[in-house]
N, C-alpha and C positions, 0 to 999 in steps of 0.2 A: 754494835754490841759492846758492853762494858769491857774495857781492856783487861780487867781482872777476872773476867769470866773464864771458867775452865770447861773445855769440851769434856763431856761426861759420857763414858761408855759403861753400860750395865752388862755384866756377865751373869746370866741367870742360870745358876747351877755351878757348884764349886767342886765337882768331881774331877777326875783326871782330865777330861776334855776341856772343861771350863778353866782348870788350872793351867793347862798348856797355853790356852789363849792369853791368860794374864801374863805368864812368863814371857811369851813371845812379844806381846805389846810393850812390856817394860824394856826388854832387851833391845828391840829394834828402835824404840824411842831414844834410848841412850846412845846406841851405836850410830844412829843417823843424825845425832845432835839436834833433835827436834826442839823447837822453842814454844810451840803452842801449849799453853797451860792445860794440863790433863788431869782428869779425875777418873778413877776406876771404882765402880761399885760392884762388889762381889756378893751375890746372894746365895745362900745355902739353907735349906730347911732343916737339915740335921745339925747337931751341935759341932761336928767336926768338919773343918774345911780341908779339901784336898783329896782324900781317898775315895769319897763316895761310897755307895753301898758295896760295890764289888771288892774294893780293896780296904775297907774298914771293918772287916768281919770280926776281928778280935779272936779268931780261932786259928791257931798255928797249923792245924791240919788242913786248912784250905790253901792249896798250892796254886800258883799260877798255871794256867793251861797253855800259856805261850812261853817259849823259852826266854830266859832273861836277856839274851842278846838282841831281842827285838823290842825291849820295853823302855828304851830311853824316851824321856818326855820332852826332849828338845829336838827340833827338826834336823835331819842330816846326821844325827848321832844316835843310832839305834843301840849302840853299846854303852850309852851314858849311864844307865842303871848299873851295869856291871862295873864300870869305872868307879861309880859312887860306892858300891859295896867294897871294892878293893881299898878305896880311900878310908873307909870307916870299918875296915875288917876287924880290928881289935874289939871295938865295942859290939859289933854285930855277933861275933863268935861267942861272946859272953852270954848273949840272949838266945842264940840259935846254935846249939852245940854241934850238930852234925851237918851244918850248912856247907854245901859245895858252892863256891863262887866261881862261876864260869859262864860263858855265853850260852852253853847248852843245858844249864841247870834250870830247875823249876822251884824257885824259892817260895816260902809262904807269902800269901797275898798281903798279910798284915805288914811284912817287911817292905814290900813295894809301897804300901800305904805310907809307911814312915818316910820313904824316899820322896814321895810326892809332897808330903807335908814339909820336908826339909827344903825342897826346891821352892815351894810357895813362900816359905819364910825368907829364903835367900833373896828372892826377887822382890819381895815386899821391902826388905831392907835396902836393896838397890834403888827401888823407886823413891824411898824417902831421901836418899842421897841426892837425887836429881829432881826433887820438888814435884814428884808425881804423887798425888793424893790417892791413897787406897783406903776404902771403907768396906769392911766386912760386915755384912748384915745377916744375922741368923734369923731368917724369915723366908716364907715362900711367896713369890709373886704369883698372884692368882688372876690378875686382869691387867690390861694395858689399853691405853687410848692414844691414838695418833692426833696430836694437837695441830692447830692451824699453822703454827710455825715449824712443823715437821719434827718437833720433839715428841718423845713418848712420855706419857704419864703412867707410871707403874703403881699398882695397888697391891699391898701385901695382905696376908691373912690377918694381921694385927690392925689393919685399917690405915697404915701409914702410906703416904704418897711420896713417890720419888720421881724426879724429872731426869731425863737423860737425852742426849743427842743421838746416841746409837745404842742398840741392844743386841746381845748375842744369846741365842737360845742354845743352852748346853744342858738341857733338862734331864739327860740320862735315860736309863732304861725305864719304860713304863711297866707297871705291874701287869700281871695276867688279867685278861678281861673275862675269862670263862668262869663259870660257877659263882656268879655274883649273888645267886639266891642263898648262898650259905655264909655270906660275909659277916653276918651278925652272930653266927654260932661261935661260942668260945672254943669249940673243939676244931674249928676250921681256920687254918692260917692262909690268908690270901697270897702270901709270898714267903719264900724261905728267908727273906731279909727283913729286918736285921736278925742275925742268928741268935742274939740275946733273947728276942721275943719268942723264938722257937723253944728255947730251953726253959723260959719262964712259963710257957703254956703247957708243954709236955713234961711235967715233973715226975710222972709215974714211969720209972725206968722199964717196967714190964709191959707198958701199954702197946697195943698194936697200932702201927702207923702206916697209912697209905700216902705215897708221894705221887702226885699226878704229873706224869712225864717220866722220861728216862734219859734226858740229855744232861749237859754239864751242870745246869742249875739243880736238877734232881739229885745229882751226885753230891753237890754242895750240901744240900739238905741232909742227905744220908750221913755225910762226914760230920756235920754238926752234931747229929745224934750219937753216932758210935764213938766219936772222940770224947764225948762226955758220958760214957759208960751206959748208954742205953742198951738194954738187953732184950727188949721185946721184938716181935716180928715186924719187919719193914717190907713193904711191897711197893715196887714201881708199877703204877697203873697207867698204861698209855696205849695209844692206838696201834703203834708199831712194835713196841718193846725193843727198839733198836738202841743199843748202848753206843756211846762214842767209842771209836777204836783207840788203840794205844799207840802213843808216839814213840818212835825209836829214841834211844838215848842221844843219838846224834843224827842230824838230817843227812840223808844219803843223796849225793848229787845225781841228777838225772838229766840226760840230754834229750829234750823233746824234739821230735821231727815233724809231727803233724798238728798237735794242739798248740800252735804258736800263733802269735798275732799276724805275722806275714802270711801264714797259710790261711788263716781265717779271712783276712782281707782279700786274698786271692779268690777264695770261695765266693765272697760277696761280688767281686768283679766279674767272675766267670759266669755265675748264675744270674747276674743282673737283678738281684733282689736282696732284701735285708737279711741279716743273719737270723737263723732259727735255732731253737733249742735242739732240734733233731740234727742239725749240722754239728753242734758241739758234742752230742752223744756219739755220732758217727766217728768224729775225729778222736774222741777219747778211746773208744773201742779199738780203733786202728793203732793208737799209741800203745795200748796194752798188748794187743796181739803181736805187735812187732817185737816185744821184749819177752814174750813167753813162748817156750818151745811147743807147748800144746795150746791150741785155741781154747779160751775159756768157755765154759758152758754158762752163757749169760743168764739163762733162765733161773739158775740156782744162786746167782750172786746177790739177790735182794736181801738175804739173811733174815727175812721175816718168817714167823711161824717155825722157828728153830730153837733148839735148846740153847739157852744163853751161855751156860758155863763152857761147853766145848768151843764155842765161837770165841769167847774171851780168852781161853787158854791158847787157842791158835793165834789170836791177836798178840798176846804176850810173847809168844815164841817169835813171831814176825818182828815185834819191836826189839827183842834182844838181838835179832839177826839184821835188822834194818831192811827187811825183805818185803814190806808192804808196798807193792808196786803202785796201787792207787794213791796212797798217801805221798809217796815220793814224787809222783807226777804233780799232784796238787800243790805240794810245798814248793816245787820248782816254778809253779805258775804264780807264786805269791804276788809278784809285781805286775802280772798281766791280767789278773782277775777283774780288777776295776775297769780298765779300758775295754775288756771284752764285754763286761756288763753294760757299758755305754753303747755298745753296738746292737744290743737287743732292744726292740721296741717294748713299750709298756705291756702289751698283751703277751709278748714272748717272756717277759720277766715274770708275769703272773703264771704262765705255764710252767716255767722253771720252778717257781716256789711251790706249786701244787703237785708237780710231777717228780722233780729231781731232788729238791732240797733235802728231804730226810736222809737220802743216801749220800748226797754231797756233804752234808753237815757232819755225819759221823766220821768221815775221813778227814775233812778239812779242819774241824774243830774237835780235836781228839784229846785224850787225857795222858798225863805223865805215867810212866811205868809204875811208880809207887802207888798211884791211885788204882791202876788196873790190878795190881797185886792185892790191894785191899778189897776190891770188889770181888775178886775170885775167892778170897778167903771167906768172905761173908756168904757167898753163894754156897760154898762147900759146907759151911757150918749150918746152913739152913736158916740163918737169921734174915737173909735177904732173898726175896723172890721177885720175879719180873713177869708181869702180865702184858702181853702184846695184843690183846683183842678186847680192849675196854669198850663198853657201850654206854653206860650211864652210872650216875652216882646219886644215891638217895640217903636221906636221914630218917631213921625210923623212930626217933624220939629218944633213943638211948645210944645208938652207934650208927656208923655209916655203912650202907649196903653198896657194895661194888658189883655192878652187873656186867657180865661178859657177853660177847657176841654169841657164844654157844648156849646161853641161857643159864649158865652156872652163876653162883654168887659167892662173894667173899665179904668179910666184915673188917671194920677198923674202928678203933676208938678215936683216932685223930686223923685229919687229912691236911697235908701241906700242898698248896697249889704251886707246882713248878712247871706249869704248862707252857711257859714262854711268854715274852712280852706282847702286849697288845700291838696290833699292826697299824690299824687306821686311827686317825685322830679321834673319831667318834667313839672308839672303844677305849681310849686312854682315860680311864675313870679316875686315876690318881694324878692327872696333869691338867688341872682346870684352866691354866693359862692358855694352853694350845687350843682348847675348845673355845675359849673366849675370842682368841685371835681369828680362828676359823669363822666364827659367827659374824665377825666384823670385816671379813674379807681382807684381813691383814696377813693371812697365810693361805695357801692353796693346797688341797689334798693331792697327793700323787697316787695314781691308780694302783701301784704295787705296794703302797703303804707309806706312811709318814707324809712329808710335805715336799714342796718344790723349791729348789734354789737354783741360782745361776752357778753352774759347776766351775766356772772360771774364777768367781769371786766369793762364793758362798753367801751371796745376798739372797734373801727370800724373794721369790717371785709371787706376786699376788696382785689383785685388782686395786687395792687401796694401799699403796706403798710409796715411800719416799726414798727408797734405796738405802735406808739406814737400819734395817733389821737383817741380822745374819743368823745362821744356824750351823750346828756341828753335831756329829755323833748320832745317837739313836733316832732323833726326828727325821733323819735322812736315810733310814734303813732301806726304803724302797728304791730310791733313786741312786744310792751309792753301794748298797749291798755289803761292803766290807767294814761297816761301822763297828763290828765287834772286835776289830783289831786296833789296839791302841796306836801302833806305829802308823796306821793309815790315818787315824784322826789327828795325830800330831802333824802329819804332812798336809792335811786339809786346813788345819789351823794356820799353817804357814801361808797358804793362799789367802785365807781370811784376814789375817793380821796385816799382811802386805797391803791389801786393798784398803783396809780400814784406816791405816796410818797415812796412806796417800791422800785419803779424803780429808782427814782432819789437819793435815799439814798444808 
């Protein structure tokens, strides 16, 4: 090979996960005194590199749903974002007047986006100092071909061809796959992102809006509207009507006795069988009952088919007191959830997703107190309502008809689809690259969603592979589960970049 040839790594997706891969590749290349000539291609379909959709909202009212002390974008330094805010405190406080800078704060997501952009620029400059070529390409990669020499030929929407030796799939959250029949209606928004499109579409401040879903993404859509003086009625239209619970101002330490990795492994050993979801439920219940003077009435703990406002007010009170026991247990499990997930077979993972996930999610992926208070105020004012028995959605030529399980109907002028990301590759209508790779056997679908990788190296496992394709983040939702947590993706990028640099060196 030509001695001037540069090993080329393509990072497909320049959101937070793709950016941390670039940062770690550059830093490790420099620290380890690598000499192999290196070129990094960073692809992003949006104009802005770094924040991605989640952190490039442009809306100050969109807060992080994870405390700042877990949002460091470099491995082993979860407090790095907090340190950066302290370093840049004077400039930040001019723009964000009431910002609290602490590990337990929930800053605006656009501030975190500024941090990611700053880190991307810092390590782009470091790369230039060490003769690492970085090329940022604002385009989407829609197809890839594995060549006879094991390089990849990448094709963009603009028809350009790029060659690379290695590729990292960091394609981010897929759009919802439900309700595709309405995608051409101007009154239907297939996603709450970008928020600018929501505001450009729903210009009538008195219009009625239905938001499909009631999770974190639905709340983002709501905040986009009300932060921009929308006065019309807004309805969450979902199957469960479950709102995320409210996070305490500070995490409360919890000493688990039963729902621990040693106890779970002991269960596997003694029962002589693989872990089951029912084992986890039993241990969780035992953990709760150990810490409550009265045994819970588990049949009423589902929270479905109940008036939302009293539940939310109770959640707020528990957040003020730090007394949400379920949440305290799950937060204490933060670093154990992934290894526990690996102990479940694919069929047990599917059972968890269909049976437990809605109730797990509202406790594990909860909202800051400030957002909880905002939701409570909107419910009291009557601007927001929540339907937890949705059945179907229709367009009658003038407006949307929302059909309920009990046969009743509601109406909306606009609908925002916040039903959650597509799970299987076949459903990922906005990610043509993954579909092309699947059709060429360059990736393999995982039963619980997304694709298969070697969890030790993050290399894609497929029939037609040369070991030079990697993945991180949302494409691995089924096999890794914790991919909504940035700190987790940062740690997985550590594994990925270690292995990749070993190969090129």
